[in-house]
N, C-alpha and C positions, 0 to 999 in steps of 0.2 A: 504493500500498499503506500501511495506518495501523499506526503502531509505538507502543507504550507509551512511558513517559517514558524518555529517554536517560540514559545514565550520564554522570556529570560530564566525565569524560575524553571523552566523544564530543561533546559541547556544543558550540556555536560560540563562536568568540573575537571579542572586538569589534575591528575595523580592519581585518579579512581580507575578501577577496573574499566570501566567503560570507554574510559578516554585512551585508554592504551590498546584496547581492541580496534579504536576508530584509527589511530596514528597507525597501529600496524599495517592496517588494511591499505589506508592511502599512502603511507610511505613504502610499502612493498610494490603496490602498483606501479606508484611514479619511479620508484627507484628500479624496476625491470628496464623502463626505458632508459634510465641512467646508465645502469649497467650495460646496456646494449651500446651506447655512444662509446663508454669507455673501453669495453672489448672490442668494438670495430676500428677504432683509432689504434689499438695495439696490433690489430691484424691486417691493417692495410697494405705492408709490404708483401706480405704473405700472398694476400688476394690479389693485388695489383701482378705478382709473378705468375699465379695460377690462372688468371684470367686475361692475360696480356693488356694490362692496363697501364697507360701513361698517368700523368699528373690530372689530365682532365678525367680520366676515368675515376681515379680516388677521388677527386672534388665531387663527382656526382653520386659516390656510393655515400658520400656525406650529405649531399644537397637534395639528391632524391627524397629522403627522408624529410630534410628540413623544408624542403618546398611544399609539401602537403600538411605538414604540422603548422606552418605559418600561414597558409592559406585558408585551412579548415577550422583552426581553434577558435576563430571568433564565432563562426557558426555552431562550434560546437559547445560554446559557451550558453550561447542562447539557447540551443536543443538541453542543454542540462537544465537549466532554470526552468523550462518549461515542462518536460517529459520527465524530470527527475533526475538529481545528480549522481545518486547511487547508481540507479538503472543505466546510464550511458556512462558512466565508471567502468561498470562490468561488462558493457557490451564492447566499449574500448580494449580491456584486456584482454578479451578472448580474441578479438581481431588482431592485435598485434601479436598474439600467439601463434595464431594463423599464418600471418605473414612471416613470420619468424623460420616457418617450415619451407615456404617459399625460398626464402634467401638461403636456408641451409643446404638445399637440392639445386640450386642454380648451376646449370652448365657454362654459361656464357655470362658476359659483362651485361648484357642487355637484360637477361632473366633476373640477375642480382639488383640491378637499377630499379626494375620494375617491382620486384620484392621489397626494394627498399622505401619505394613510394607506396605500397601499401600498408608496411609497418607507419609510414608518417601517418596514414588515416587513422590507422588505431592509435597513435600516439595523441592526434588532435582531439581525439574521444575521450581518453583518459586522462590527459596532464590537468586541463581546467577542472574539472569534476573533484579531483582530490584536493585541490586548495579550497574550492567552493566547499567543500564538504565539511572542511574544518572552520571554515568563515561562518557558516550557518549552523553549527551543531555546538560549538564551544560557546561558555559564557564570554562576555565582552571583555572582562580583565582578564581572563586567560588567554586569548587569543595570541599573543605576541608569543608566549611561551610554547603555544601547540605549533606556531609554524617554525618557530626556533628549532622545537625537537623535530619535526617534520623535515626540516632542512639538513640538520644532522643525521636522522636516521637514513635518508635517502643518499647521505654520503659513504654509510655504510657499503652500498652496492658500488659506489667508486672505488672504494678500497679494496674490495673482494675482487673486481672486475678485473684489473691487470694480472694478479694472481691468478685466477681462474683462465682468462683468457690465454695469457700468457702459455700457461702449462698447456693448454690446448693447442695452441698454434705450434710450439715446439716440439711436442710430443706425439701430437696427432695430427689434427687437421682444423684447419679455421672455421669448418663448416659445423664444428661442434658449437661453436660460441654462439649459435643462433638457436641450438635445441635446449641449451640451458634455460630458456625463456618459458617454456612448457611446464615445467614443475612450478615455478614462480607464479605463472598465470592459473594454475589450477587453486593453489593455496590463497591468491589472493582473492578469487571469485568467491570461495567457501566463507572465509572471514568476513568479507564485505555483505554477503547475503545475512549473514546470521546477526551479524552486530552493529554496522553501518545503518543509522536513521537514513531514510531517502525523504527529500524535502525538494519543493520545488517554488517557482515564483507564482502565486497566484494571479500577480496581475499581468503575466506574460500573457498578450492574445497577438492575434493576426497572422499575416503570413510570414513565412522563414524567407528570409533574405538571400536567395538563391542567386540571383543576378549579380549580387554582391560578392559572393562567395566564387563564383564562376570568372568575375573580375579580376578580383584577386589572385587567382591560381594564374590565369592566365600573364597578369602584368609580372609577377615574380619569377615565373619560369621564362617569360621573354627575356629579363635582365638577367635571370643568372645563366641561361644558355648562352648569350650574346657576351657576356664577360669572361665565361670559362673558353668558349670557342675561339674569342679573342688572341689567348693565348698561342693558338697553333696558327690561325689563319690571318690575324691582325685584323684591326678596325676598317682597314679598306675594303674587307671582303662583303660581299653583297648579303650574303646571309647573317654574317654577323650585324652589319646594319640594319638590317630589317629587323630582326629578333630584337635589337635595343629599342628600336621605335616602337614596336607593337608592345612592347612592355611598358614603355614610359605612358604611351597613349591608354593602354588599358588602365594602368593604376590612377591616371588623370582621370578618365572616365569613373572608375571606381568611387573616387572623391566625391565626385558630383551625384553621381546615383547615392551615395550613404547621404548626402546634403538633403536629397529630394524626397528619399524613401521615408513613408510613413512608419516604417518598423526596420530601420538599418540594425545591420548585425553590429556596425561599430557607428553608435549613436555620437555625434558631432558633440552634443552637449555634455558629453561626461569629461571633455577636456576643458571645459569652464572652470576645474577644479585648478588651481597652478601648481598644486603640491603632484596631484594625480600626474599632471603635464610633465612636471618637472622629473619625477620619477621614472617615467617612460622615455623621456629625453636621456638620463643616466644609463637607462637598461641597454638602451642603442649603442650608446659607444664601448659601455663596459664589455657586453656580450660578444659585440663585434670583434673586440680586440680579444678577447677570451677564446673564442670560437675560433679564431685562426690561428692564436698561439697552440694551442692544445692540439690541433690538427695537425699542424708543422713540428711541434718538438717532438713527438713519438716515433714519428717518421725520421726525423733526423737524427734522433738517439742510435737509431738500428741502421741507417743507411751512411751516416757521417760517421759516427763513433763506434760502431760494430757492435751495439748492444744486442741481446737476444730479445725476442718479444716478450718474455716475462720480464726481462732486465729493465726495457724501456718502460714498461708499465708499471713496475715497481717503484722507479725513478721518482714519480710524481705523488706517490704514496703519503709522503709527509704533509702534503697540500691537503689531502682529502681525510689525514687522522686531524688536524687542527680544525676542519669544517666538522667533524664529526663531535669533538669534544667541545667545541667553544660555540657553535651556533646557538645554541639554547641561551646562554649567556649574553650573545650579541642582541637577540630578541628581546630578552628582557632589559637590558640596558636602552634600547631604543625606545622601550615602552616609559620608562622613566624620565630620559633626557630629551628625548625627540630625535628624530632619524637624521637631523642636518650635520651633527658632528660627524658621527659614525659614516655616513655615506660620503661625507667630504674626505675624511684621511682614507678611509678604504680603497678609493678608485688612487689615488696617490701612491698607497703602498703597492698596489697593482701594476703602476707604471714602473715603479723603481724594481720590481721583480722583472718585469719584461727587460728591463735595462741589463739588469744581472744575467739576464740570459745571453748578453752579447759575449760573456766570458767562455759560452759553452763552445768549443773549437775540437778538430779532431787530434785524439792524443789528452786532452783535458781531463784531470781526475773528478770522481763524482761528488765527492766531500768539499773539493775545492771550487768548482766552478756550478755543478747542478744543483746541488742541496741548498745554497744559499739564497738562488733563484726562486725555489721551490717554497722555502718558508716564507719568503718575504710575499709573495704572490699568494700564499694560502692564508696568512695573517690578512692581506688586503680583502681575499672574499668572505672571510669570516665577517669584517668589518662591513662588508656591502650588502651581501646576499639576504640573510635574513631582515634587516630593516628596511632594505628596499622592497622586498615582499610584502612585509605587513603595511608598510606606507601605502603600497597600491591598493590594498584591498580595505583598511581603514578610512580609504578617502570615498568610499561611496557606501549606501544603503546596503542592509543585508541583502535584500531581494535581486541585487543588481552584482551579485559577488561573482556570480557564474561570467556576467559581461567584464567585470574589471580583471578579472582572472585570466580570462582569456584574450584581451586587450594586450595585457603585459606580456603573456607566453607569446602571441603572436609578434610583438615588437621585438622581444628577446630572438626567436627564431627567425625572423626575417632579417634582423641585423648579422647573427651567424650566417644566414644563407647568403647575403651579398658580400658578405666580408671573404668568407671563404672562397667565394668568387674572384672576388677584386682585389685582395690584398697579394695571393701569390703572384697574380700577373703585374700587379704595380713592381712586385719586388724582383721580378724576373724569374720566378720558378714556372718555366713551363714545358710541355713535351717531357721528354725521359729526365730532364735536370736532376729530378730527386734521386737519381740512381748514381749520380756524379758527385762525390762528396765536396770536392771544390766549388763546383758551381753551386750547389745546394748550401753551402756554406755561406757564399756570398748573399745570396736570396734569403736566407734565413736572418741572416743580420739586419738587412732592411725590411725585413717583415716585423722584426721585435721593434726597431724603431717606430713604425707607423703603430704598433699595437701600444707602445708606451704614450704615445700621442693620444691616442684615443682616450685611452685610459686616465691620463691627468684631465683631459677636456671633462671626463665625467666627474671629477672631483670638484671643479670651476662649477660645471650645472649644478651641482646638488648645493653647494654654498650659497648659490645665486636665488635657485627656485624653491629651495624648502626652508628658507627664511622667510618667505612672502607670507603675510597674514592676511586669512581670507576674509572678505568683507562679512558682516554679520546678516546683511539682507540677502534674501534668495532671489536672484533674478532670472527671470523664466530665459529660456533658451529655445529657439524656434529650431525645431528640427522637421522638415517637410512640413506637414500641416497640423502638426502637434505641437505642444508648448512642454517643455521638460523643465525642471527646477535646476538651476544650477547646483553642482556638487560642491561640498564642501568637506573639510577635514578638521576636527572630527566627523563622524557620520551625522549627516541629518537627521533631525528630528521634528521639526515644525514646515517641511516644505509641503504645501499645500496638494492635499490629494495623495499623499503617501500613508503608509500603515498607521505611522507613529503619529500623525497629525489628527488620525480620525478618533 
């Protein structure tokens, strides 16, 4: 049965048995997707060799997943609000598991990319649902702790992934990395169906924004294809130019369609909240930098420094351990002092971590070159991720939790999608250059400079936007033919027409 938003007295208190079950289900489902990302990165050189893929092929193995995740996650948030957040979460977990089987048996690069695209659809269904479940199930005072604990628990998957994936790649086959999702999916579904409450937005009505989802998919696909193909063909190629033009035009039309739609999957009025907008701008630059760096560093450690798959994956383990042990404290700290200071310091620490990666050269030792960069980057992530997520969710009312979570996830995945396509091109990493240690070293250096600049920009954006005080008046924002109350942080309680005001 699907219920509307529960009253505060009926919500879950952090630290109870019920809270632990809900956290276990949501973290395990999301962790499955995070685990897959970690394992796939570790396995890229082996997959590239078996499937005869150049750097463009490796980019598509990553971006095939990111493309659908970024394109559909907004629609998924709306679907979860309407049909039930737990229900869609469970469907997404099952879909993801089935798509993993396609990847595991893929005989060619094309089939592998198709499987990754299907995984992206499953990821889009389950990812926003997990955070929306936390936002609507836990008491207001416990949400920062719940989100922080969720962030830490999902880091367990990232911590385990390098060992499991690296072991399977080194001793067996990279194909097994996709099959480990099947038992994880089974446990997640069983726990969710038994212990997780199912809620929906009782005010959600009208048609789904299918046109918006199609335009977003076409736009992001066009830009991604054009940027990746430009590495081999150059920007003068007719196909590359046509792809880029189609991408830009489709995204421009998407913005106009959303502005005029009576039920947009991306309501423009949600960005009336300066803090919500600021948090998403920080997401763009920080996740863009992080996505490219993690994509390149694991490959570079194997092809440039001779690490095994398990060694390259384990090299980043201290970063995930820091996330695991400190994320809960970071979420609680942001609850007490606000997100501005942590989210300013965090991206600057990440920038320092990327700059320290410039010391990673062929022949460099792990303790002297790799470990310092990983530790500083990990501290930056701890300071950034949980406060950022909590800020996004606290900026909207509970019944818009799915939309808010979907917007932020779409922003993060879109940033990673475009950066993984664009930054290697800007750094000169094209064709089979990732197999040439000398050529890859030069490109890796440039890519880390770009990533550091993006992360530092995130710190500046956080300081500027998260310190802005919201006006006390609720200003109606026109969205198509409907009027929406401008969103504030903390969540609204007196917006005309909302549940809290009645």
